[in-house]
Kinemage of the C-alpha trace (Angstrom):
@kinemage 1
@onewidth
@group {chain A} dominant
@subgroup {mainchain}
@vectorlist {calphas} color= white
{ca glu a 1} P 7.236 11.373 -11.404
{ca tyr a 2} L 8.490 10.023 -8.106
{ca leu a 3} L 7.996 6.323 -7.408
{ca tyr a 4} L 6.188 7.075 -4.162
{ca his a 5} L 3.556 8.918 -6.244
{ca val a 6} L 2.859 5.649 -8.074
{ca val a 7} L 2.472 3.905 -4.710
{ca arg a 8} L 0.112 6.629 -3.502
{ca met a 9} L -2.031 6.464 -6.664
{ca met a 10} L -2.241 2.663 -6.632
{ca met a 11} L -3.092 2.528 -2.925
{ca asn a 12} L -5.794 5.143 -3.485
{ca leu a 13} L -7.373 2.907 -6.148
{ca lys a 14} L -7.103 -0.127 -3.863
{ca arg a 15} L -8.505 1.537 -0.738
{ca asn a 16} L -11.454 2.973 -2.658
{ca gly a 17} L -12.411 -0.456 -4.010
{ca cys a 18} L -11.651 0.423 -7.626
{ca leu a 19} L -9.420 -2.615 -8.206
{ca glu a 20} L -12.197 -5.013 -7.191
{ca ser a 21} L -14.453 -4.068 -10.085
{ca ile a 22} L -12.073 -3.644 -13.017
{ca lys a 23} L -11.203 -6.237 -15.627
{ca gly a 24} L -7.735 -4.930 -16.534
{ca ile a 25} L -5.336 -2.001 -16.367
{ca val a 26} L -3.670 -0.038 -19.155
{ca val a 27} L -0.503 1.740 -17.992
{ca gly a 28} L 0.966 4.455 -20.195
{ca ser a 29} L 4.628 5.032 -20.885
{ca met a 30} L 6.468 6.179 -17.794
{ca thr a 31} L 9.471 8.385 -18.381
{ca lys a 32} L 11.739 10.336 -16.075
{ca met a 33} L 10.773 8.268 -13.041
{ca lys a 34} L 12.582 9.435 -9.907
{ca asp a 35} L 13.455 7.675 -6.698
{ca asn a 36} L 13.915 9.269 -3.283
{ca asp a 37} L 17.272 9.791 -1.604
{ca ile a 38} L 16.466 6.600 0.292
{ca pro a 39} L 15.640 4.170 -2.560
{ca trp a 40} L 12.107 2.781 -2.701
{ca gly a 41} L 13.491 -0.617 -3.730
{ca lys a 42} L 11.118 -1.296 -6.629
{ca asn a 43} L 10.443 0.148 -10.043
{ca ala a 44} L 6.999 1.420 -11.092
{ca met a 45} L 5.975 -1.878 -12.726
{ca glu a 46} L 6.900 -3.847 -9.605
{ca ile a 47} L 4.897 -1.425 -7.457
{ca ile a 48} L 1.818 -1.824 -9.673
{ca glu a 49} L 2.196 -5.621 -9.707
{ca asp a 50} L 2.511 -5.762 -5.901
{ca val a 51} L -0.666 -3.743 -5.353
{ca thr a 52} L -2.718 -5.633 -7.967
{ca lys a 53} L -1.457 -9.226 -7.654
{ca lys a 54} L -4.376 -10.504 -5.567
{ca tyr a 55} L -6.908 -9.304 -8.169
{ca asn a 56} L -5.547 -11.471 -11.009
{ca ile a 57} L -6.221 -8.863 -13.697
{ca pro a 58} L -4.252 -8.354 -16.914
{ca ile a 59} L -1.983 -5.323 -16.976
{ca met a 60} L -0.817 -3.758 -20.236
{ca tyr a 61} L 2.371 -1.742 -19.731
{ca asn a 62} L 3.987 0.917 -21.913
{ca phe a 63} L 0.856 1.904 -23.816
{ca pro a 64} L 1.908 4.886 -25.955
{ca ala a 65} L 0.068 7.513 -23.912
{ca gly a 66} L 1.218 10.096 -21.442
{ca his a 67} L 3.858 12.799 -21.489
{ca ile a 68} L 5.717 11.298 -24.449
{ca gln a 69} L 6.348 12.240 -28.087
{ca asp a 70} L 4.143 9.443 -29.531
{ca asn a 71} L 1.057 10.176 -27.399
{ca arg a 72} L -1.972 8.125 -28.502
{ca ala a 73} L -5.546 8.762 -27.450
{ca leu a 74} L -7.280 6.591 -24.880
{ca ile a 75} L -11.039 7.054 -24.919
{ca leu a 76} L -11.955 7.156 -21.240
{ca gly a 77} L -15.124 5.281 -20.325
{ca asn a 78} L -15.116 3.267 -23.552
{ca asn a 79} L -15.121 -0.534 -23.444
{ca val a 80} L -11.991 -2.215 -24.746
{ca thr a 81} L -10.618 -5.711 -25.006
{ca ile a 82} L -7.035 -6.175 -23.858
{ca asn a 83} L -4.954 -9.266 -24.416
{ca val a 84} L -1.705 -9.533 -22.516
{ca ser a 85} L 0.963 -12.191 -22.984
{ca asp a 86} L 4.654 -12.460 -22.174
{ca lys a 87} L 5.561 -11.384 -25.716
{ca ser a 88} L 2.948 -8.794 -26.692
{ca ser a 89} L -0.199 -6.932 -25.740
{ca thr a 90} L -3.128 -5.651 -27.760
{ca leu a 91} L -5.882 -3.180 -27.011
{ca val a 92} L -9.002 -3.108 -29.204
{ca phe a 93} L -11.722 -0.486 -28.801
{ca glu a 94} L -15.210 -2.001 -28.970
């Protein structure tokens, strides 16, 4: 995935008002990230943080989901509780 795709996806969420009504974000594992010939200047986590910083919502990174070997299920539309700290994060399905 190219880094500018992450920017595009995050800006789409922001411009459509999605970030104003959420309580947190769960980001799956991101592998094989690519930059352009002219470097973007930030990694995917920094891009996500820049777009979401004014909303003061917890962000859980590296959840084992996505195009990876250890791909866990995320039940879309289900309520969860996420706790994020500097040392660890937890996600509990309600």
